[in-house]
C-alpha positions in Angstrom: 14.0 15.5 1.3 13.8 15.7 5.1 17.1 16.4 6.9 18.7 13.7 9.1 17.2 15.1 12.3 13.6 15.2 10.9 14.0 11.7 9.5 15.3 10.4 12.8 12.3 11.8 14.7 9.9 10.3 12.1 11.6 6.9 12.4 11.4 7.1 16.2 7.7 7.8 16.0 7.2 4.9 13.7 9.0 2.6 16.1 6.9 3.9 19.0 3.7 3.3 17.1 4.8 -0.2 16.3 5.8 -0.8 19.9 2.3 0.2 21.1 0.7 -2.1 18.6 2.9 -5.0 19.6 2.3 -4.4 23.3 -1.4 -4.3 22.8 -1.2 -7.5 20.7 0.7 -9.3 23.5 -1.8 -8.3 26.1 -4.7 -9.3 23.9 -3.3 -12.7 23.3 -3.7 -13.3 27.1 -7.5 -13.2 26.4 -8.4 -9.8 27.9 -9.0 -6.2 26.8 -6.1 -4.2 28.2 -6.4 -0.6 29.3 -4.4 2.2 27.8 -2.3 2.4 30.9 -1.4 -1.3 30.6 -0.5 -0.9 26.9 1.6 2.2 27.5 3.4 0.5 30.4 4.0 -2.7 28.3 5.4 -0.5 25.5 7.4 1.6 28.1 5.9 5.0 26.9 3.6 7.5 28.6 -0.2 7.6 28.3 0.1 10.9 26.5 2.5 9.4 23.9 0.0 6.6 23.3 -2.8 9.1 22.6 -0.6 11.0 20.2 -0.4 7.9 18.0 -4.0 6.7 18.3 -7.2 8.8 18.5 -8.8 6.5 21.0 -8.6 3.0 22.6 -10.9 1.5 20.1 -8.7 2.5 17.2 -5.6 1.1 19.0 -7.2 -2.2 19.9 -8.8 -2.5 16.4 -5.4 -2.1 14.7 -3.7 -4.4 17.2 -6.2 -7.2 16.4 -5.2 -6.7 12.7 -1.5 -6.9 13.6 -2.2 -10.4 15.1 -3.9 -11.4 11.8 -1.2 -10.2 9.5 0.8 -13.0 7.9 4.4 -13.5 9.1 7.2 -13.6 6.6 9.0 -16.4 8.4 6.0 -18.6 8.2 5.3 -17.8 4.5 8.8 -18.5 3.4 10.4 -21.6 4.9 13.6 -23.2 3.9 12.0 -24.9 0.9 10.2 -21.8 -0.4 10.7 -20.9 -4.1 13.3 -18.3 -4.9 11.3 -17.0 -7.8 10.2 -13.4 -7.0 6.9 -13.7 -8.8 6.0 -16.9 -7.0 7.0 -15.4 -3.7 5.2 -12.1 -4.2 2.1 -14.0 -5.3 2.3 -15.9 -2.1 2.4 -12.7 -0.1 -0.5 -11.3 -2.0 -2.6 -14.4 -1.6 -2.0 -14.5 2.2 -2.8 -10.8 2.6 -5.8 -11.1 0.3 -7.2 -13.8 2.5 -6.5 -11.9 5.6 -8.2 -8.8 4.2 -11.3 -10.7 3.2 -11.5 -12.2 6.7 -11.1 -8.8 8.3 -12.8 -6.5 5.8 -15.0 -4.5 8.2 -12.2 -3.7 10.7 -9.8 -2.9 7.9 -12.2 -0.4 6.4 -12.7 1.2 9.9 -8.9 1.4 10.3 -8.6 3.1 6.9 -11.4 5.5 7.8 -9.6 6.4 11.1 -6.3 7.1 9.2 -8.0 9.2 6.6 -9.8 11.2 9.2 -6.6 11.8 11.1 -4.7 13.0 8.1 -7.7 15.3 7.1 -7.7 16.9 10.5 -4.0 17.5 10.6 -2.9 19.4 13.7 0.2 19.8 15.8 1.0 16.0 15.7 0.3 15.5 12.0 3.8 14.1 11.6 2.9 11.1 13.7 2.4 8.2 11.2 -1.3 7.5 10.7 -0.8 4.0 9.5 1.5 1.0 10.2 3.3 -0.2 7.1 2.8 -4.0 7.2 3.0 -4.8 3.5 6.5 -3.5 2.7 8.4 -5.9 5.1 6.5 -8.8 3.4 7.3 -7.5 -0.1 10.9 -7.0 0.9 11.1 -10.6 2.3 9.6 -11.9 -0.9 12.2 -10.1 -3.1 15.2 -10.7 -0.8 16.5 -13.9 -2.6 16.3 -12.2 -6.0 17.9 -8.9 -5.1 20.8 -9.4 -7.5 18.4 -9.6 -10.4 17.6 -5.9 -10.2 19.5 -2.6 -10.1 19.2 -1.1 -6.6 17.1 1.8 -7.9 14.8 -0.6 -9.8 14.4 -2.8 -6.7 13.4 0.2 -4.7 10.8 1.4 -7.3 9.5 -2.2 -7.6 9.0 -2.5 -3.9 7.1 0.8 -3.8 5.0 0.0 -6.9 4.0 -3.4 -5.5 2.7 -1.6 -2.4 0.0 -0.1 -4.7 -1.1 -3.5 -5.8 -0.9 -5.5 -2.5 -3.0 -4.3 0.4 -6.3 -3.0 1.7 -6.5 0.0 -0.8 -6.3 -2.4 -3.7 -9.3 -4.4 -2.2 -11.3 -1.1 -2.0 -10.5 -0.3 -5.7 -11.5 -3.8 -6.9 -14.7 -4.0 -4.9 -16.0 -0.4 -4.7 -14.6 1.3 -7.8 -14.2 -1.5 -10.4 -16.9 -3.8 -8.8 -14.9 -7.0 -9.7 -15.6 -10.3 -8.1 -12.9 -12.0 -6.0 -11.6 -14.3 -8.7 -11.1 -11.5 -11.2 -9.4 -9.3 -8.6 -6.9 -12.0 -7.8 -6.2 -12.6 -11.5 -5.6 -8.9 -12.1 -3.2 -8.6 -9.2 -1.2 -11.7 -10.3 -0.9 -10.1 -13.8 0.2 -6.8 -12.3 2.8 -8.4 -10.0 4.4 -10.3 -12.9 4.3 -7.2 -15.1 6.0 -5.1 -12.5 8.7 -7.7 -11.8 9.5 -8.1 -15.5 9.6 -4.3 -16.0 12.1 -4.0 -13.1 14.3 -6.8 -14.5 14.4 -5.1 -17.9 16.4 -2.3 -16.3 19.3 -4.8 -15.9 20.9 -6.8 -13.1 22.6 -5.0 -10.2 26.3 -4.4 -10.2 
């Protein structure tokens, strides 16, 4: 496991990457294509820092546009939302599934950028190649039902669900398994329910 100092640096780099994406998203919402200098200034980081996190401007703007399209947990779960974890997770998956279908080409490009960056490695290979958008949504879905799981089971469940929900699952269903959309959604619903039930069988938290 990384020591506290290493983990702190990694968390800071993740926050910086998120700040850059959010800055680019805010500027793009104004209806223009911002420059790297504008984005770095909005995020309060240097131009060099921005380049350490993204290979080029196209990659940054591409991912920022996907940030805008990603569902928001507050909008998915209002005050009347179900507290059932399976129902909430299915809602997250459906929202992300629809977003992925609507943005399939740019998402594939983003995935290609991240894979290329990891393959190349280099002195800045500890800079996160991807932004983790799915885990906050999964955690929001599970939040009302936390006491139904042991802490370790909840952590494992959250991580396992990240394999089922997201862009990589779409690639497997379409490219590897060659399933149609209806079948892919059905399989994911089955997997979500099976994972939740398996985590519950480990017993309620203390």
